[in-house]
N, C-alpha and C positions, 0 to 999 in steps of 0.2 A: 745693405751693397758692397762692403766689403764681398761676404761672402757669392754674392754674383760676378762680382768682377773677379773672382780667382777661378771661379766657375770661367770664366768669360775669358780667360789669363791662356787654364787648360788648354779649350778648347785652337783658338787661336796654336796654343802647338801644336798642338798635335795632329790639322789643319796643314796644317809649314812640313812640317816631318816624314806629313805621306805623299806628297804635292812630289811626281812626274813624271817625266813626260807617259802617255800616256793615259794617265787616268783623269779618268773625267770631270767637270764641275763637279756633278750632282757625286762623283764622287766621296768629295769635299764633306759635301757639305752631309753627305753619308758621316763618313767622322766627327764632326765640330755633331750632331746633333743626339750621336751615340755619346758622344761625352756629359754635356748638357743633361742626358736622363741620367744616366751612371752617376751624378752629383744628387740626385735628385728632385733637379732643375726643370724650367722652360724656356724653351727659346721663344726669347722675348719680338723673336720678326716672321715670326709661321704666324698666318694668318694678318696679319698688320695690317689692317689694308687692304687685305687682301695676297697678298704676297706669302708666293705659295715652297718653304722653303728659311731654314735654320739658321742661314749668310749669303749673305751678298758678294758674290765671285763675281767680279769688275776686272777684264783684262786687257792689254794693252792697252787701247783707244780707248774704254770702256773705262770710265772716269770715276764711277758709286753706280749701286742698284743694281751690279747682275746677274743674272736671276740663275742659278746652276740649274744645269743637264750636261746636252748631252754632247757639248765640245770637249772636244783630245785636249788636253794640258802638250805642248809641246818644250822644245831645247826652248831658251831663249826671251821667251813668253811675261814678259812684266805680270804677277796678276796683284791686287791685293782685296784683302779675306775683309769682307768687319761679319762682327759678329756679339748679340745680346742677347743677354741673357734675365732669370726674376728669380728670386727666387723671396720666399716669403712676402711678394707685392710691392718690396725691390728691384731697385734692376742697374745691370750691370754691362757698358758699351764701347767695344774697344773695334782696334783696327788696326790692321800690320803688309807693306806688300815686302814682297821681293820681285826678286829671276830665280828664273826655276833654271839650270845647268842639264847634261848631258843626266845625273845620278842623283837630282835633287835641288834643292832651295839653295844660293849661291851668298855664302857669305859678303856682302859687301865691304864692311870691315874692316877685308881679309885682301893687301892690295896684288892676292898671285885666283886670286876665287873666281877669272874670269877673265871675257878679252869686250867684252857691255861693257865702256864708259860713259857715257852718258846711262843705260839704264841703271851704273851700280851709283852716278852720281843724282840722280833722279829723285832715286830711294831715299839716300841717305840725307837731300838735300829734305825733302818732303819731313820729314824722319827728326831734326832738325829746326825745324820752323814749331814739330809740333811742341818740343822739350822746350822751345823759345815762349810756346804765346800758352805753358804749362811756369814758365820760372813768373811772367806776370805776374799768374793767381795768386803769384805768392809777396811778391814786389806793387805789384800793381796798386790805385786805387779802383779804376771803375774795371765792369768785366772790355770796355772799348779797349784795355789799352793790349788785351789778348791778340786783336790785331792791328794793332800798329809792332807790335810785336816778331808775330805773323810773315808780317809782309814785308819788316827788315831784315829777317832772319835771311828769306828769299831770297829779298834785292842783295844780300851781302853774298851765299854761296853761290849765283849766280856767277857775282864777279870773281870770283874767287876760281871760281874753275872755268870762265871764261862761257857760260854758255847763257845760253835767255833763256827763263821759265814765263811760263803761265802761268796767274796764281786765279786758280776755279773761286769768283765771289756768286756764287747763285744758289749755291748749295753751302753750311752755315754746319760750324756747332750750334749743344744745344744746352740747355736745366733737364736735369735729370733724377730720375727718382723712385714716388712710387705710380708713374708712369715716366716711358720710354724717354717722348719727346714733351720737354714742357717749357715757358717760357726759364730765361730768355736770350734770341736768341746771342750768339755770341760766332759776332765775324770775321772773317780771315785775312780783312783787309783792315787798313786802318780806316775810319768817318768820321765829319765832323760831333756826333751825335756819341757820346762814348758811353751811354747805357748807364742803365742804375750803377752806384754803389758795391765794389769788392763786398762783404760781409763773414765774418762763421758763418755758420753752415748749409750754403753755398753748396750744388755739387750741378757737377758743368763739361761735356767733352766739348774738347779742341780736339777739331781735325780738320787740318787743313789739306786738300787736293793742289795736287800742283802737277803741269803737264810738262813737257816738252817743247814743245810749241803753240799754242794762242791760248785766250783763256777762255774761248764761246763754248756752250754746250750747244746739243740737243736730247732729246730725248727720246730711242727706236719708239715705231708701233706696241710691242707691248706693253708698254706706260713706265716703265720702271726700270730699263735702263738705260742711265747716260753716257753721250760719250763724246772727243771730241769734235770738233767741227775742221776740222783742221784734218787730221787722221792720225795726228800728235797721239804718245803711251802717258799715259797720264797715271801720281802715285799716290796712297793715299792713306795715310796715318794720323789714330782716334787713339786718348785715353779720355776715361770718366777718371774725377779730378774734384775731392772735397776740399775746397774752403774751409780754414781751420786755422785758430789761434795759435800764429809762431810761425807758420806756416801753410802749407801742403799736405796729403794725401790723395799719391796714383791710386786710386783703388779698385782698377785692371790689372797692372802690373803683378809684376808677382817672386820679386823680389825686396818686399815691405821692412820683414818680418818676419816675426808671430804672430804678433796683431793686425799686423798691417794696418792700425787711426793714430799712430802715432805722427805727430806736422814733422816735415821737414821744408827747407830751401832747397829747393831743382833749379840747375840751368842750362841752358844749350851741349846738346852730346857734343865734342868735334868737332867738325868734317873729319 
């Protein structure tokens, strides 16, 4: 799974580097497909329940599951990319979001990176919520602790930034291994049912989806693309995480060290 995770990390990095005004979402899909093929891996998404591409590209009000195609990206777009790859039957799954500037993806951690304060805050808040959920896997007792941590993180970000965010509840994280989606569901919100106990060997995808408006969503006529009902922009971040003795390993992160299998504790990324 670590090998699959590194392929996904490389594909997402290549897609982010290739994104600029004038490229289409199909162009980004071709970039990811090439990286996956060159690594000797297979795209997890292509053909999954009939999905026609190697990545999902969701732009602005699109939350998840956007189908790459003729859409031309423009400066100011908020782009979320979800990617999965399989190596010898084992899956990795990860997603990231970025704002597009005149010459490419904007570094939302750079104060001089652009004037879209709301968009930058949304991307950072969603990423921070993901890391809060991952920290809960390292420190918590049950799968439901992820949702508690994600919801608390989103609420704190909203308070610190003086804004309101919607936390999408219809779509969740999931178990992952020899299939891309396995039990249990990994909720992005606090629930009375805290789910199964965390134990070493579990592999889970943590993936919050946050909006600049309400949390309501609907599915477009293509039966895939999920959009916000109020037209507000959305961001999506995801990592595949292994629960190990003494910590966790983020299998789709690019910077875990040589083997990528050493357990380590993590905490939320500061705003």
